[in-house]
C-alpha positions in Angstrom: -17.8 10.0 -4.5 -16.6 10.0 -8.1 -19.5 8.8 -11.3 -16.7 9.7 -13.7 -13.3 11.0 -14.6 -11.4 14.0 -14.2 -7.8 15.6 -12.9 -9.2 14.9 -9.0 -10.6 11.4 -9.3 -9.3 7.9 -11.6 -11.9 6.8 -14.2 -14.5 4.2 -12.3 -15.1 1.3 -14.0 -16.3 -1.9 -13.5 -13.5 -3.9 -12.1 -13.1 -0.6 -9.7 -16.7 -0.5 -8.1 -17.1 -2.8 -5.3 -19.8 -5.2 -5.5 -20.7 -4.1 -1.3 -20.8 -1.2 0.5 -20.5 1.2 -2.6 -21.1 4.1 -0.5 -17.6 3.3 1.3 -15.5 3.3 -2.2 -13.4 6.6 -3.7 -11.3 7.0 -6.5 -10.4 10.7 -5.6 -6.7 11.2 -6.0 -5.9 12.4 -2.7 -7.9 10.0 -0.8 -6.2 6.9 -3.0 -2.5 8.8 -2.4 -2.7 9.6 1.2 -3.9 5.8 2.2 -1.1 5.2 -0.2 1.6 7.3 1.4 0.5 5.8 4.8 1.6 2.3 4.5 4.4 0.3 3.7 3.8 -3.3 2.9 1.3 -4.3 -0.6 0.3 -7.4 -1.4 0.8 -7.8 -5.0 -1.1 -10.4 -6.8 -0.5 -12.4 -10.2 -1.1 -15.9 -12.1 1.9 -18.3 -12.2 1.8 -21.8 -14.1 -2.0 -20.9 -13.9 -2.5 -20.7 -10.1 -2.6 -16.9 -7.9 0.4 -15.9 -5.6 0.0 -12.8 -3.4 3.1 -11.9 -2.6 3.8 -8.8 0.7 6.4 -6.4 -0.3 7.7 -3.1 -0.4 6.7 -0.5 -2.5 6.4 3.7 -3.4 4.2 6.1 -5.2 5.7 8.8 -7.4 3.1 10.9 -8.6 0.8 8.4 -10.4 3.2 5.6 -10.8 3.7 2.8 -8.0 6.7 1.0 -8.2 7.1 -2.6 -6.2 10.6 -3.7 -5.2 11.6 -7.6 -6.1 14.8 -10.2 -6.2 15.7 -10.4 -9.9 14.8 -14.2 -9.9 11.5 -13.6 -8.2 8.0 -14.6 -10.3 6.8 -11.7 -10.5 9.8 -9.6 -11.8 10.9 -12.9 -14.5 6.5 -12.4 -15.7 6.6 -8.4 -15.7 9.1 -7.9 -18.7 9.7 -4.2 -20.4 7.6 -5.0 -23.0 5.3 -7.6 -22.2 4.1 -6.9 -19.1 2.7 -9.0 -16.9 -0.9 -8.2 -15.3 -1.0 -7.8 -11.4 -3.9 -6.9 -8.9 -2.2 -4.5 -5.7 -3.7 -4.1 -2.7 -3.1 -1.8 0.2 -4.7 -1.6 4.1 -4.8 0.0 6.8 -6.7 -0.8 10.5 -7.5 1.7 12.3 -10.1 0.0 14.6 -11.7 -3.7 15.9 -15.0 -2.8 15.5 -16.8 -5.4 18.5 -20.3 -5.7 19.0 -23.2 -7.7 21.2 -23.1 -10.0 18.5 -20.7 -12.4 16.8 -22.5 -11.6 13.2 -22.3 -7.5 13.5 -18.3 -7.1 14.5 -16.2 -5.4 12.0 -12.9 -3.3 11.2 -12.2 0.4 11.0 -10.0 0.4 7.7 -8.5 2.2 4.7 -7.6 0.2 1.8 -6.7 0.6 -2.3 -7.0 -1.9 -4.9 -5.0 -1.0 -7.8 -5.2 -3.4 -10.7 -3.3 -3.2 -14.2 -0.1 -4.2 -15.9 3.3 -4.3 -13.9 6.5 -3.8 -16.1 10.2 -3.9 -15.1 11.6 -1.3 -14.6 14.9 -0.7 -16.9 16.0 2.5 -17.7 19.3 3.5 -15.5 17.5 7.0 -14.2 14.4 5.3 -13.7 15.0 2.7 -11.9 17.4 5.3 -9.4 14.6 7.7 -8.7 12.2 4.0 -7.9 14.8 3.1 -5.7 15.2 6.5 -3.8 11.2 6.4 -3.7 11.6 2.7 -1.9 13.9 4.3 0.9 12.4 7.7 1.4 8.7 5.6 1.8 9.8 4.5 4.9 11.9 7.1 6.2 11.8 10.7 4.0 15.2 12.0 3.2 17.0 8.8 4.2 17.8 8.2 0.5 20.3 10.9 0.9 22.2 9.8 3.6 23.2 6.1 2.7 25.5 4.8 0.2 24.2 4.1 -3.0 24.0 1.0 -4.1 27.1 -0.6 -6.2 26.9 -2.7 -9.7 26.4 -6.0 -8.1 23.5 -5.1 -5.6 21.6 -3.2 -8.9 21.9 -6.7 -10.3 20.2 -8.4 -7.5 17.7 -6.3 -7.1 14.1 -5.0 -9.7 11.6 -3.1 -9.1 8.5 -3.1 -11.5 5.8 0.1 -12.8 2.3 0.3 -12.3 0.9 2.6 -13.1 -1.8 3.9 -11.4 -4.9 4.0 -13.5 -7.5 1.3 -12.5 -8.2 2.1 -9.1 -10.5 2.8 -6.4 -10.3 3.0 -2.4 -12.6 1.7 0.2 -13.5 2.9 4.2 -15.0 1.6 7.3 -14.7 4.6 9.6 -17.6 3.9 12.0 -18.8 3.0 15.5 -20.6 0.1 16.6 -23.7 -0.8 15.0 -25.7 -3.4 17.6 -29.3 -4.8 15.9 -31.9 -3.2 17.5 -33.0 -6.4 19.4 -29.5 -7.0 20.8 -28.9 -3.5 22.2 -30.3 -4.8 26.7 -28.2 -7.1 26.0 -25.5 -7.7 28.9 -22.7 -7.5 26.1 -19.7 -4.8 26.1 -20.3 -3.2 22.4 -17.9 -0.2 21.0 -14.4 0.2 18.8 -10.6 -0.2 19.8 -8.5 2.0 17.8 -5.4 0.3 16.5 -2.7 2.4 15.6 1.3 1.9 14.1 3.7 4.3 16.7 7.3 4.1 16.2 9.3 3.7 18.7 12.5 5.4 19.1 15.2 4.9 16.9 17.9 2.5 18.9 21.0 2.7 17.1 23.0 -0.3 16.5 26.6 -0.8 17.9 28.5 0.4 15.2 26.7 3.8 14.3 29.5 6.3 15.3 27.4 9.3 13.9 24.9 11.1 15.2 20.7 10.7 15.2 20.3 12.4 11.9 17.6 14.9 11.9 14.7 13.4 10.0 14.4 10.3 13.0 14.3 13.4 15.3 10.7 13.3 16.1 10.3 10.6 13.6 6.8 9.6 13.6 
């Protein structure tokens, strides 16, 4: 766990420090990037018309930049202009196990999560937008962006991407066994952990597919 700023860690401050279970938190870049690179969906939180809004959407990380996908007509994209920006909170969570204990109170979940705060700005530079859109495609399936038709002008006009520079960010994890209270140990109830994993099935070609399965989809995990 990092207590300050270094090349290997993000800055720790009051906003990125959990109020509970601080021992589960880390600010290490490598750990945070690993979690972000292992999921597909983030939740983008912001305030619109005085009320909180949280939207699920896809994202991709390029270095210390998080690119979040949306449409040009969506509220966060309209609010996150290239100049003024939009204050946001982005979260990513992976569930690794269901923790079952002999008491209802002690049930838990093994997880890995990242919370990032900052000001998001819409990406308007064409070169950066191309990088962001390729990253969004490759985040799902590495290598895919080089094996598809490039977006045309109409599609680009309907697509928006916002950039959040990773600065105020931390990760929090639980990777532990079930913990029963001493007085519950002799109760006749099962306790333990049910592992949870994301599994990719075999690719199912569309009827129009006339080419062999691409190399990047062979043994895709």
